[in-house]
Every structure is written in structure tokens, then in C-alpha cells.
LUMPA-42559 format. One record per residue (C-alpha): residue number from 0; residue in one letter; x, y, z. Coordinates in Angstrom, 2 decimals. Example, Ala and Ser with C-alpha at 12.3 -4.5 7.8 and 13.67 -1.06 7.14 Angstrom:
REM LUMPA-42559
+------+------+---------+---------+---------+
! resi ! resn !       x !       y !       z !
+------+------+---------+---------+---------+
!    0 !    A !   12.30 !   -4.50 !    7.80 !
!    1 !    S !   13.67 !   -1.06 !    7.14 !
+------+------+---------+---------+---------+
REM end
This chain:
REM LUMPA-42559
+------+------+---------+---------+---------+
! resi ! resn !       x !       y !       z !
+------+------+---------+---------+---------+
!    0 !    M !  -20.18 !   -2.13 !   -5.12 !
!    1 !    L !  -17.06 !   -2.95 !   -3.14 !
!    2 !    I !  -13.89 !   -2.98 !   -3.99 !
!    3 !    K !   -9.93 !   -3.69 !   -2.79 !
!    4 !    T !   -7.55 !   -1.69 !   -3.92 !
!    5 !    K !   -4.24 !   -0.08 !   -3.45 !
!    6 !    G !   -3.58 !    4.07 !   -3.84 !
!    7 !    I !   -1.68 !    6.99 !   -3.21 !
!    8 !    I !   -3.01 !    9.97 !   -2.03 !
!    9 !    F !   -2.82 !   12.63 !   -4.25 !
!   10 !    R !   -4.67 !   15.57 !   -2.60 !
!   11 !    S !   -6.74 !   16.11 !    0.58 !
!   12 !    I !   -8.93 !   19.06 !    1.33 !
!   13 !    K !  -11.37 !   19.65 !    4.36 !
!   14 !    Y !  -15.81 !   19.16 !    3.50 !
!   15 !    S !  -17.56 !   20.06 !    6.59 !
!   16 !    E !  -16.68 !   19.85 !    9.91 !
!   17 !    T !  -15.10 !   16.64 !   10.04 !
!   18 !    S !  -15.42 !   15.31 !    6.31 !
!   19 !    I !  -12.10 !   14.93 !    3.95 !
!   20 !    I !  -12.53 !   14.79 !    0.28 !
!   21 !    T !   -9.37 !   13.13 !   -1.12 !
!   22 !    D !   -8.52 !   12.09 !   -5.20 !
!   23 !    I !   -6.67 !    8.84 !   -4.64 !
!   24 !    F !   -4.34 !    6.99 !   -7.40 !
!   25 !    T !   -6.17 !    3.86 !   -7.46 !
!   26 !    E !   -4.14 !    0.48 !   -8.34 !
!   27 !    K !   -7.74 !   -0.82 !   -9.64 !
!   28 !    K !   -9.69 !    2.28 !  -10.74 !
!   29 !    G !   -7.62 !    4.84 !  -11.60 !
!   30 !    L !   -7.97 !    8.23 !  -10.52 !
!   31 !    R !  -10.72 !    8.79 !   -8.14 !
!   32 !    T !  -12.46 !   11.17 !   -5.81 !
!   33 !    Y !  -13.72 !    9.98 !   -2.23 !
!   34 !    I !  -15.47 !   11.15 !    0.76 !
!   35 !    I !  -15.05 !    9.70 !    3.91 !
!   36 !    S !  -16.71 !   11.27 !    6.92 !
!   37 !    G !  -15.75 !   11.14 !   10.72 !
!   38 !    V !  -12.32 !   11.25 !    9.97 !
!   39 !    R !  -12.05 !   14.63 !   11.60 !
!   40 !    K !  -13.85 !   13.62 !   14.79 !
!   41 !    K !  -11.88 !   13.71 !   18.84 !
!   42 !    N !  -12.64 !    9.85 !   18.47 !
!   43 !    A !  -12.14 !    9.11 !   14.85 !
!   44 !    R !  -11.96 !    5.46 !   14.02 !
!   45 !    V !   -9.61 !    6.71 !   11.05 !
!   46 !    S !   -7.07 !    9.47 !   11.65 !
!   47 !    A !   -6.05 !   11.98 !    9.64 !
!   48 !    S !   -2.84 !   11.42 !    9.15 !
!   49 !    L !   -3.45 !    8.25 !    6.67 !
!   50 !    L !   -4.93 !   10.95 !    4.18 !
!   51 !    Q !   -1.85 !   13.37 !    3.97 !
!   52 !    V !   -0.82 !   13.65 !    0.49 !
!   53 !    M !    1.54 !   10.70 !   -0.37 !
!   54 !    S !    0.68 !    8.06 !    1.89 !
!   55 !    L !    0.14 !    4.83 !    0.69 !
!   56 !    V !   -3.17 !    2.93 !    1.41 !
!   57 !    D !   -4.75 !   -0.40 !    1.24 !
!   58 !    L !   -8.49 !    0.87 !    0.68 !
!   59 !    V !  -11.88 !   -0.60 !    0.76 !
!   60 !    V !  -14.16 !    1.78 !   -1.47 !
!   61 !    Y !  -17.67 !    1.44 !   -2.85 !
!   62 !    H !  -17.24 !    2.28 !   -6.73 !
!   63 !    R !  -19.90 !    3.52 !   -9.23 !
!   64 !    D !  -19.17 !    4.35 !  -12.71 !
!   65 !    D !  -21.59 !    6.75 !  -13.22 !
!   66 !    K !  -20.74 !    8.59 !  -10.31 !
!   67 !    D !  -17.56 !   11.10 !  -10.32 !
!   68 !    M !  -17.93 !   10.58 !   -5.87 !
!   69 !    T !  -17.98 !    8.22 !   -3.88 !
!   70 !    R !  -16.94 !    6.76 !    0.00 !
!   71 !    I !  -13.99 !    5.27 !    1.24 !
!   72 !    K !  -15.31 !    2.27 !    3.43 !
!   73 !    E !  -12.13 !    1.19 !    5.36 !
!   74 !    I !   -8.55 !    2.97 !    4.44 !
!   75 !    K !   -5.23 !    1.59 !    6.35 !
!   76 !    A !   -1.20 !    2.04 !    5.88 !
!   77 !    A !    0.45 !   -0.05 !    2.99 !
!   78 !    H !    3.62 !    1.46 !    3.86 !
!   79 !    I !    4.85 !    2.98 !    6.56 !
!   80 !    Y !    6.76 !    5.97 !    5.46 !
!   81 !    Q !   10.65 !    5.96 !    7.94 !
!   82 !    S !   12.16 !    9.26 !    6.06 !
!   83 !    L !    9.94 !   11.05 !    3.41 !
!   84 !    P !    7.58 !   12.85 !    5.58 !
!   85 !    F !   10.74 !   14.19 !    7.88 !
!   86 !    E !   13.07 !   15.07 !    4.83 !
!   87 !    I !   12.72 !   18.63 !    3.58 !
!   88 !    A !   14.51 !   17.26 !    0.32 !
!   89 !    K !   12.53 !   14.53 !    0.14 !
!   90 !    S !    9.11 !   15.52 !    0.68 !
!   91 !    S !    9.99 !   18.08 !   -1.66 !
!   92 !    V !   10.82 !   15.40 !   -4.76 !
!   93 !    G !    7.54 !   13.40 !   -3.37 !
!   94 !    Q !    5.61 !   17.07 !   -3.72 !
!   95 !    F !    6.79 !   17.81 !   -7.53 !
!   96 !    M !    6.49 !   13.84 !   -8.63 !
!   97 !    L !    3.27 !   13.92 !   -6.95 !
!   98 !    E !    1.95 !   17.26 !   -8.71 !
!   99 !    L !    3.35 !   16.21 !  -12.15 !
!  100 !    T !    1.18 !   13.19 !  -12.08 !
!  101 !    R !   -1.88 !   14.40 !  -11.05 !
!  102 !    K !   -1.54 !   17.03 !  -13.52 !
!  103 !    A !   -0.49 !   14.91 !  -16.54 !
!  104 !    I !   -3.21 !   12.40 !  -15.89 !
!  105 !    R !   -6.17 !   12.78 !  -18.25 !
!  106 !    E !   -8.30 !    9.74 !  -18.13 !
!  107 !    P !   -9.25 !    8.42 !  -14.56 !
!  108 !    E !   -9.25 !    4.71 !  -16.05 !
!  109 !    E !   -7.29 !    1.96 !  -14.94 !
!  110 !    N !   -3.55 !    2.30 !  -15.54 !
!  111 !    L !   -2.13 !   -0.41 !  -13.46 !
!  112 !    P !    1.40 !   -0.16 !  -15.06 !
!  113 !    M !    1.82 !    2.99 !  -14.28 !
!  114 !    F !    0.13 !    2.97 !  -10.61 !
!  115 !    E !    3.05 !   -0.46 !  -10.38 !
!  116 !    F !    6.14 !    2.55 !  -11.52 !
!  117 !    V !    4.83 !    5.92 !   -9.05 !
!  118 !    Y !    4.31 !    3.16 !   -6.23 !
!  119 !    E !    7.52 !    1.56 !   -6.61 !
!  120 !    I !    8.88 !    5.28 !   -6.92 !
!  121 !    F !    7.70 !    6.46 !   -3.98 !
!  122 !    Q !    8.75 !    3.25 !   -1.55 !
!  123 !    F !   12.59 !    3.56 !   -3.32 !
!  124 !    L !   12.25 !    7.54 !   -2.14 !
!  125 !    D !   11.68 !    6.95 !    0.81 !
!  126 !    E !   14.16 !    3.75 !    1.31 !
!  127 !    T !   17.22 !    5.25 !   -0.30 !
!  128 !    Q !   20.25 !    6.03 !    2.12 !
!  129 !    L !   21.76 !    7.20 !   -2.12 !
!  130 !    S !   21.70 !   10.59 !   -3.53 !
!  131 !    F !   18.33 !   10.99 !   -5.23 !
!  132 !    S !   18.73 !   14.46 !   -6.71 !
!  133 !    N !   18.37 !   12.99 !  -10.07 !
!  134 !    L !   15.69 !   10.95 !   -8.86 !
!  135 !    H !   12.38 !   13.31 !  -10.09 !
!  136 !    L !   14.35 !   14.16 !  -13.88 !
!  137 !    Y !   14.19 !    9.76 !  -14.25 !
!  138 !    F !   10.81 !   10.07 !  -12.50 !
!  139 !    M !    9.68 !   12.78 !  -15.52 !
!  140 !    L !   11.27 !   10.67 !  -18.00 !
!  141 !    R !   10.07 !    7.46 !  -16.74 !
!  142 !    L !    6.37 !    8.82 !  -16.35 !
!  143 !    S !    6.05 !    9.93 !  -19.88 !
!  144 !    G !    6.23 !    6.76 !  -21.03 !
!  145 !    Y !    3.22 !    5.61 !  -19.18 !
!  146 !    L !    1.78 !    9.29 !  -20.66 !
!  147 !    G !    2.13 !    7.86 !  -24.05 !
!  148 !    F !    5.13 !   10.33 !  -25.47 !
!  149 !    M !    8.61 !    8.27 !  -24.09 !
!  150 !    P !   11.27 !    9.67 !  -25.70 !
!  151 !    E !   12.90 !    7.38 !  -28.50 !
!  152 !    D !   16.13 !    6.87 !  -27.52 !
!  153 !    N !   18.51 !    7.24 !  -30.61 !
!  154 !    F !   21.43 !    8.85 !  -29.29 !
!  155 !    S !   24.41 !    9.13 !  -30.85 !
!  156 !    K !   27.19 !   11.18 !  -31.87 !
!  157 !    N !   25.20 !   11.87 !  -35.19 !
!  158 !    H !   22.34 !   12.48 !  -33.31 !
!  159 !    S !   23.33 !   14.45 !  -30.35 !
!  160 !    F !   20.76 !   16.95 !  -29.74 !
!  161 !    F !   17.75 !   15.71 !  -27.70 !
!  162 !    D !   14.50 !   17.36 !  -29.98 !
!  163 !    L !   11.61 !   17.89 !  -27.16 !
!  164 !    R !    9.19 !   18.34 !  -29.51 !
!  165 !    E !    9.34 !   15.24 !  -31.40 !
!  166 !    G !   11.06 !   13.31 !  -28.96 !
!  167 !    M !   14.28 !   12.56 !  -30.33 !
!  168 !    F !   17.65 !   12.27 !  -30.58 !
!  169 !    V !   18.25 !   14.75 !  -34.00 !
!  170 !    A !   21.32 !   15.13 !  -36.02 !
!  171 !    E !   20.95 !   19.37 !  -36.12 !
!  172 !    K !   18.82 !   21.66 !  -34.32 !
!  173 !    E !   15.93 !   22.31 !  -35.73 !
!  174 !    L !   14.17 !   26.22 !  -36.48 !
!  175 !    H !   11.14 !   25.88 !  -33.59 !
!  176 !    G !   14.10 !   26.06 !  -30.86 !
!  177 !    Y !   12.81 !   23.29 !  -29.26 !
!  178 !    F !   15.96 !   21.16 !  -28.35 !
!  179 !    L !   18.78 !   20.58 !  -25.80 !
!  180 !    Q !   22.25 !   20.98 !  -25.87 !
!  181 !    E !   24.86 !   18.12 !  -26.37 !
!  182 !    E !   25.74 !   18.30 !  -22.61 !
!  183 !    Q !   21.37 !   17.91 !  -21.88 !
!  184 !    S !   21.04 !   15.57 !  -24.30 !
!  185 !    Q !   23.79 !   13.53 !  -22.97 !
!  186 !    L !   22.16 !   13.49 !  -19.92 !
!  187 !    V !   18.89 !   12.14 !  -21.20 !
!  188 !    H !   20.09 !    9.43 !  -22.73 !
!  189 !    E !   21.57 !    8.32 !  -19.49 !
!  190 !    L !   18.73 !    8.69 !  -17.40 !
!  191 !    L !   16.83 !    6.79 !  -19.96 !
!  192 !    T !   19.49 !    4.00 !  -20.28 !
!  193 !    T !   20.36 !    3.63 !  -16.11 !
!  194 !    N !   17.79 !    1.84 !  -14.19 !
!  195 !    L !   16.50 !    3.30 !  -10.88 !
!  196 !    Q !   19.44 !    1.94 !   -8.47 !
!  197 !    E !   22.27 !    2.90 !  -10.26 !
!  198 !    I !   20.97 !    6.74 !  -10.95 !
!  199 !    H !   22.91 !    8.45 !   -8.36 !
!  200 !    H !   26.30 !    7.73 !  -10.47 !
!  201 !    I !   25.22 !   10.17 !  -12.91 !
!  202 !    K !   26.85 !   13.24 !  -12.40 !
!  203 !    M !   25.68 !   16.93 !  -13.30 !
!  204 !    S !   26.05 !   20.50 !  -11.77 !
!  205 !    R !   23.33 !   22.16 !   -9.35 !
!  206 !    D !   22.70 !   24.72 !  -12.93 !
!  207 !    T !   22.58 !   21.68 !  -15.41 !
!  208 !    R !   19.78 !   19.95 !  -13.03 !
!  209 !    K !   17.60 !   23.09 !  -12.91 !
!  210 !    E !   18.13 !   23.88 !  -16.28 !
!  211 !    L !   17.57 !   19.81 !  -17.34 !
!  212 !    L !   14.26 !   19.71 !  -14.69 !
!  213 !    R !   12.94 !   23.43 !  -16.83 !
!  214 !    Q !   13.55 !   22.10 !  -20.00 !
!  215 !    L !   11.27 !   18.70 !  -19.69 !
!  216 !    I !    8.74 !   20.64 !  -17.85 !
!  217 !    I !    8.21 !   22.64 !  -21.35 !
!  218 !    F !    8.35 !   18.58 !  -23.14 !
!  219 !    Y !    5.22 !   17.83 !  -20.91 !
!  220 !    R !    3.93 !   21.43 !  -22.16 !
!  221 !    L !    4.59 !   20.16 !  -26.14 !
!  222 !    Q !    3.72 !   17.07 !  -25.28 !
!  223 !    I !    0.19 !   17.63 !  -23.50 !
!  224 !    E !   -2.50 !   19.57 !  -24.48 !
!  225 !    N !   -3.08 !   22.76 !  -21.51 !
!  226 !    F !   -0.07 !   21.13 !  -19.36 !
!  227 !    P !   -0.77 !   23.11 !  -16.62 !
!  228 !    D !    1.76 !   25.39 !  -14.71 !
!  229 !    L !    3.47 !   23.13 !  -11.77 !
!  230 !    N !    3.73 !   24.79 !   -8.69 !
!  231 !    S !    6.26 !   22.55 !   -6.34 !
!  232 !    H !    9.10 !   22.54 !   -9.24 !
!  233 !    Q !   10.51 !   25.85 !   -7.60 !
!  234 !    I !   10.40 !   24.63 !   -4.02 !
!  235 !    L !   12.43 !   21.95 !   -5.63 !
!  236 !    E !   14.79 !   23.79 !   -7.03 !
!  237 !    E !   15.23 !   25.67 !   -3.76 !
!  238 !    V !   15.11 !   22.97 !   -1.43 !
!  239 !    L !   18.18 !   21.08 !   -4.27 !
!  240 !    E !   20.33 !   24.26 !   -3.76 !
+------+------+---------+---------+---------+
REM end
């Protein structure tokens, strides 16, 4: 069966002399693995650059529910990046968001709201000329909602500590120790209540941003069983310095 769908390239690896195997988060079928042949030939009909990670593409693919890997029939760019691949800070943020999403997804099935959210974020990152230093934190909190563990925004003067295990703000620090201090909790509240176009207004120091990133990774590990280690966040921390 042939299916037309949008997709986001999550990972590409060389296969044989001329082919590439790629993991693509698709609009219609979720996270899928495809093989595309002949893409690494000298005069290939399809440019290998289309299969670079983070690429936003339009696809025609062969689909079978009983197959873990099928073939790509047609592929073309759905959005031509103007800045994301060429600016190291933007690229590092994109790589982190990509790795987080790929490792957080547990089921390959269609998740259209999540796909549209991730797709929009990558377009925004490419197009924005404002500060995007808070984008990865905003992304982590919003993505958690599509994964089923969105924090409850019950922040108040009486509930000023964010409990990483329970995913809500609490009145007192719990004995388990997985909580944020008041400053970090306030920032989580701001990130939860600020829209994408306004997150550059949220002020925090580099050290606070770095620590909040580490705490939100712990939040994911507490919510997702056997959540694997992330590699790109260390590069991201260095770049955002």
C-alpha cells in the first residue's frame, strides 16, 4: 500500500554501498524505518541531503503493518531550512530535541498532535530571529503532554515546589528528594504558561538554564521506564555557554 505523508528525519545510517536506512517520524504512521536504494550513487535521482537528520520532508512510502522496514518511493523537501543547519547554536538545540523525541517515543503508531507540535517547533527554530535559548526547555515540558505526563500547573504561593516524580507543584519538599527549588519551579510555571512566540521574554541565567535542563531530564527518567541516556545535552550546554 502506498501512503503520502509528511515526515521528520530522525536518523540515517549507511546501508550497503549505495543505500540508506532511515528512521522517520511520519504524520500518518508514527515512527517508522525505511530503506531508500541508490541514494549514494554519483548520479542518484534523490539527493542524500534530503535524508539529513532534522529534515522536513514529503514522502510517498510503501506501508505494511506486518513489516518493520519498508521502502521510500518518493521523497522531497517540505521545508527548506534557511538557518538551522548552518548555525551551530540552532543546530545543537535541534539535535537535542530530536534525540529526546526519538528516545521518548515508545509506540510506533500515529500520533498526529505530537507530530504537528514537533514539526512546528523545527520550523519555528529555523525561522526565528529572536533568542531561542529557552526553546529546548519549553519543548521538553510541552512534549511531555503528548507522551502522557504533562505537568499539572497548580503553581501558587502555597504550592511553590515542583515535584519531579509526581509532575505537580507541592507545598513542601518531599522526602524522596525529587523536587525543584522555588526559583526553578517558578520558571517551570512560566514555561508552561507562556506561548511559543513569547518564551524569549523568560529570564534566567546560564547556570539556572543548565541546571533546569538537567532536572527536566531527571523528570523524563522518572516518568518513562528505562529511559536511555541522552548524549546531545552535553554539547547543547557547551554551545549555549
